[in-house]
Legacy VTK file of the C-alpha trace (Angstrom):
# vtk DataFile Version 3.0
C-alpha trace
ASCII
DATASET POLYDATA
POINTS 285 float
4.602 -50.239 23.507
3.821 -48.152 20.446
1.808 -49.962 17.756
3.656 -50.966 14.620
3.041 -48.286 11.978
1.322 -49.576 8.829
3.709 -47.523 6.659
7.517 -47.238 6.468
8.545 -45.715 9.803
11.852 -44.443 8.431
9.957 -42.123 6.117
8.143 -40.335 8.930
8.955 -37.541 11.280
7.324 -35.995 14.338
6.287 -32.831 12.471
3.662 -30.687 14.187
1.897 -28.465 11.650
-0.189 -25.491 12.760
-3.171 -24.594 10.561
-3.475 -20.880 11.278
-6.799 -19.991 9.666
-8.201 -22.551 7.186
-11.740 -21.605 6.142
-12.406 -19.558 9.274
-13.419 -15.908 9.235
-14.176 -13.189 11.754
-17.542 -14.774 12.545
-15.655 -17.679 14.154
-14.264 -15.470 16.881
-11.339 -13.284 17.861
-8.899 -16.223 17.848
-8.940 -16.339 14.022
-6.016 -14.337 12.559
-7.259 -12.364 9.555
-4.771 -9.726 8.382
-1.223 -10.497 7.183
0.158 -8.877 10.345
-2.123 -11.028 12.503
-1.078 -14.161 10.607
2.626 -13.404 11.048
2.136 -12.757 14.767
0.109 -15.975 15.123
2.740 -17.966 13.212
5.596 -16.735 15.407
3.684 -17.488 18.599
2.746 -20.967 17.345
6.374 -21.741 16.486
7.452 -20.594 19.938
4.796 -22.960 21.364
6.169 -25.951 19.445
4.890 -25.888 15.839
7.463 -26.919 13.269
5.499 -26.052 10.122
2.984 -23.300 9.381
-0.040 -23.728 7.089
-1.773 -20.541 6.001
-4.607 -19.725 3.602
-3.823 -16.417 1.885
-6.759 -14.002 1.743
-7.684 -10.780 0.025
-8.434 -7.698 2.181
-12.129 -8.626 1.996
-11.393 -12.089 3.416
-11.674 -14.247 0.285
-9.116 -17.013 -0.237
-6.951 -16.335 -3.258
-4.059 -17.842 -5.213
-3.242 -14.541 -6.895
0.472 -13.668 -6.757
-0.607 -10.226 -5.475
-2.064 -11.964 -2.403
0.233 -14.963 -1.933
3.497 -13.094 -2.524
3.179 -10.318 0.078
2.042 -12.757 2.771
4.949 -15.116 2.110
7.340 -12.164 2.094
5.977 -10.990 5.453
6.417 -14.478 6.907
9.912 -14.696 5.436
10.863 -11.326 6.921
9.760 -12.753 10.269
11.967 -15.805 9.733
9.368 -18.356 8.604
9.663 -20.148 5.274
12.466 -18.922 3.040
13.571 -16.646 5.890
15.045 -19.763 7.567
14.265 -19.220 11.233
16.666 -21.713 12.789
15.583 -24.273 15.344
17.944 -26.476 17.326
15.761 -29.600 17.261
13.729 -29.505 14.064
14.215 -30.029 10.370
12.398 -28.397 7.490
11.781 -30.040 4.108
14.976 -28.767 2.558
17.151 -27.208 5.251
17.852 -28.527 8.732
16.381 -26.415 11.464
14.032 -24.376 9.276
10.337 -23.707 9.865
8.514 -24.489 6.626
5.500 -22.543 5.395
2.752 -24.103 3.291
-0.283 -22.577 1.636
-3.708 -23.962 0.867
-4.101 -24.271 -2.898
-7.349 -24.860 -4.767
-10.989 -24.342 -3.841
-10.908 -24.095 -0.084
-7.831 -26.306 0.091
-7.524 -27.766 3.559
-10.800 -26.145 4.527
-13.312 -28.818 3.646
-16.068 -26.223 3.689
-17.429 -24.982 0.368
-15.655 -23.058 -2.361
-12.579 -21.084 -1.377
-9.593 -19.767 -3.242
-10.297 -20.342 -6.921
-13.463 -22.035 -8.245
-11.937 -22.359 -11.744
-10.062 -25.669 -11.461
-8.493 -25.275 -14.898
-6.932 -21.985 -13.870
-5.128 -23.267 -10.790
-1.890 -24.400 -12.524
-1.622 -21.037 -14.279
-2.017 -19.253 -10.947
0.763 -21.359 -9.454
3.022 -20.659 -12.426
2.460 -16.923 -11.929
3.666 -16.910 -8.315
6.690 -14.682 -7.802
7.303 -15.813 -4.224
7.128 -19.535 -3.465
6.088 -21.401 -0.319
7.899 -24.528 0.836
4.770 -26.671 0.413
1.173 -26.437 -0.773
-1.906 -28.440 0.230
-3.771 -30.034 -2.686
-7.146 -31.608 -1.909
-7.479 -34.775 -3.990
-11.258 -34.601 -3.573
-11.307 -31.715 -6.050
-11.188 -31.859 -9.861
-7.822 -30.931 -11.318
-5.865 -31.985 -8.223
-3.258 -33.950 -10.151
-2.657 -31.122 -12.596
-2.288 -28.662 -9.748
0.107 -30.976 -7.912
2.256 -31.387 -11.019
2.384 -27.624 -11.541
3.523 -27.126 -7.953
6.252 -29.756 -8.250
7.444 -28.140 -11.489
7.875 -24.874 -9.571
9.852 -26.649 -6.856
7.030 -26.541 -4.290
6.507 -29.731 -2.274
2.972 -31.176 -2.296
0.769 -32.155 0.633
-1.901 -34.414 -0.875
-4.898 -34.091 1.430
-7.476 -36.890 1.504
-10.329 -37.814 3.819
-10.043 -41.283 5.327
-12.827 -43.030 7.211
-15.999 -41.102 6.496
-15.921 -41.867 2.778
-14.538 -45.375 2.993
-16.618 -48.151 1.436
-16.513 -51.770 2.689
-13.760 -53.523 0.782
-12.804 -50.387 -1.119
-10.954 -47.096 -0.954
-12.427 -43.624 -0.578
-12.456 -41.692 -3.839
-9.776 -39.070 -3.002
-7.400 -41.697 -1.616
-7.911 -43.860 -4.701
-7.107 -40.827 -6.864
-3.931 -40.212 -4.908
-2.838 -43.849 -5.199
-3.493 -43.735 -8.950
-1.216 -40.711 -9.304
2.275 -41.805 -10.430
4.356 -40.036 -7.785
7.672 -39.378 -9.525
9.288 -37.530 -6.636
8.189 -39.133 -3.335
10.724 -37.054 -1.411
8.617 -33.952 -2.165
5.146 -35.494 -1.701
3.405 -36.096 1.599
0.008 -37.593 2.387
-2.105 -35.463 4.729
-4.930 -37.723 5.898
-8.033 -36.314 7.560
-9.583 -38.897 9.881
-13.205 -38.614 10.932
-12.465 -40.519 14.145
-9.516 -42.037 15.988
-10.336 -45.664 15.140
-6.950 -47.066 14.088
-8.353 -50.150 12.346
-9.839 -48.767 9.103
-7.214 -46.041 8.898
-4.335 -48.478 9.296
-5.758 -50.824 6.663
-6.083 -47.998 4.161
-2.692 -46.480 4.935
-0.954 -49.838 4.443
-1.485 -49.362 0.709
0.470 -46.111 0.546
3.633 -45.571 -1.459
6.687 -44.698 0.678
5.726 -41.094 1.423
5.590 -39.288 4.786
2.211 -39.025 6.513
0.502 -36.320 8.553
-2.733 -37.193 10.353
-5.338 -34.684 11.523
-8.996 -34.345 12.431
-11.466 -31.500 12.556
-13.543 -30.249 15.461
-14.472 -33.191 17.746
-12.036 -35.528 15.937
-9.036 -33.190 16.211
-7.688 -34.204 19.628
-8.326 -37.975 19.427
-6.633 -38.068 16.007
-3.687 -36.029 17.287
-3.151 -38.629 20.021
-3.443 -41.402 17.408
-0.741 -39.702 15.349
1.504 -39.675 18.424
0.916 -43.407 18.909
1.906 -44.145 15.319
4.777 -41.654 15.229
3.413 -39.705 12.266
3.239 -35.999 11.745
0.170 -34.222 13.135
-1.764 -31.027 12.458
-3.642 -28.729 14.831
-4.723 -25.102 14.852
-7.617 -22.683 14.559
-8.104 -23.840 10.962
-9.145 -27.272 12.270
-10.511 -26.856 15.800
-11.635 -23.986 18.035
-11.537 -25.789 21.387
-8.879 -27.175 23.707
-8.967 -30.830 24.849
-10.925 -29.859 27.982
-13.620 -28.130 25.905
-12.580 -24.546 26.612
-12.499 -22.152 23.678
-8.936 -21.648 22.442
-7.664 -18.089 22.649
-5.002 -18.553 19.964
-3.187 -20.957 17.680
-0.288 -20.921 20.136
-2.545 -22.188 22.916
-3.691 -25.074 20.708
-0.115 -25.924 19.719
1.049 -25.905 23.330
-1.810 -28.239 24.284
-0.960 -30.479 21.329
2.697 -30.673 22.338
1.672 -31.710 25.852
-0.803 -34.303 24.562
1.748 -35.775 22.159
4.344 -35.978 24.927
1.988 -37.780 27.302
0.864 -40.225 24.595
4.404 -40.970 23.460
5.561 -41.546 27.032
2.629 -43.912 27.607
3.634 -46.014 24.582
7.123 -46.745 25.864
LINES 1 286
285 0 1 2 3 4 5 6 7 8 9 10 11 12 13 14 15 16 17 18 19 20 21 22 23 24 25 26 27 28 29 30 31 32 33 34 35 36 37 38 39 40 41 42 43 44 45 46 47 48 49 50 51 52 53 54 55 56 57 58 59 60 61 62 63 64 65 66 67 68 69 70 71 72 73 74 75 76 77 78 79 80 81 82 83 84 85 86 87 88 89 90 91 92 93 94 95 96 97 98 99 100 101 102 103 104 105 106 107 108 109 110 111 112 113 114 115 116 117 118 119 120 121 122 123 124 125 126 127 128 129 130 131 132 133 134 135 136 137 138 139 140 141 142 143 144 145 146 147 148 149 150 151 152 153 154 155 156 157 158 159 160 161 162 163 164 165 166 167 168 169 170 171 172 173 174 175 176 177 178 179 180 181 182 183 184 185 186 187 188 189 190 191 192 193 194 195 196 197 198 199 200 201 202 203 204 205 206 207 208 209 210 211 212 213 214 215 216 217 218 219 220 221 222 223 224 225 226 227 228 229 230 231 232 233 234 235 236 237 238 239 240 241 242 243 244 245 246 247 248 249 250 251 252 253 254 255 256 257 258 259 260 261 262 263 264 265 266 267 268 269 270 271 272 273 274 275 276 277 278 279 280 281 282 283 284
């Protein structure tokens, strides 16, 4: 039997998010999509393999993450023209955040949002809300790392623009005995006025369900996506299947398949994730 989720099960869905690039660059290998054309091609292949949401980190031609409307807008338009995001590529068995059967697109917002490795998009925290307000093309969602200064202000600016928020926090590695990790505490202290458009994206450092479950019991009624990086990616994905939460996988988080082989593409990782989730779910029945 599947374990009882420590959060409201009716608020969750089996979303599989693909993180196309994250903080990766060309030095990480040929599997990392770099150009807008490469990202669109990778997104389409990942959706065909089973992804139901696409997370992308917009980059300048020189490879730097950016929140500039001149960078974010053209990439979102290219994805939309391919049927991802506002382009409403229909799926018979999936639901997007606002329209049934639509593949949602989210962007990483902030300094290396969703990357967890050094400074990324915009080091000026105070300028993030202004950047968001200058966007001329909007994603469905945006990842906001609550470990960074100005996260609440950025999240509020996104919600004001009609962009749903993925509040990313690390759970496990930063936890203190009897207490909450700093980013999670900051998220819980944020008065979420629109829980239908806020989701918790929890990075787990390992697949130990005990500490994670105890922390996640304290959540407001928002959906949850669990993910891990590198060695934690596949154990956490299987844990997410056990709990029935959303999960995230992709080149942005892990470069290797469950058997240790180097992944050739995001689509290969997504296909492996779909198989792993199916086996885990069947084993819980």
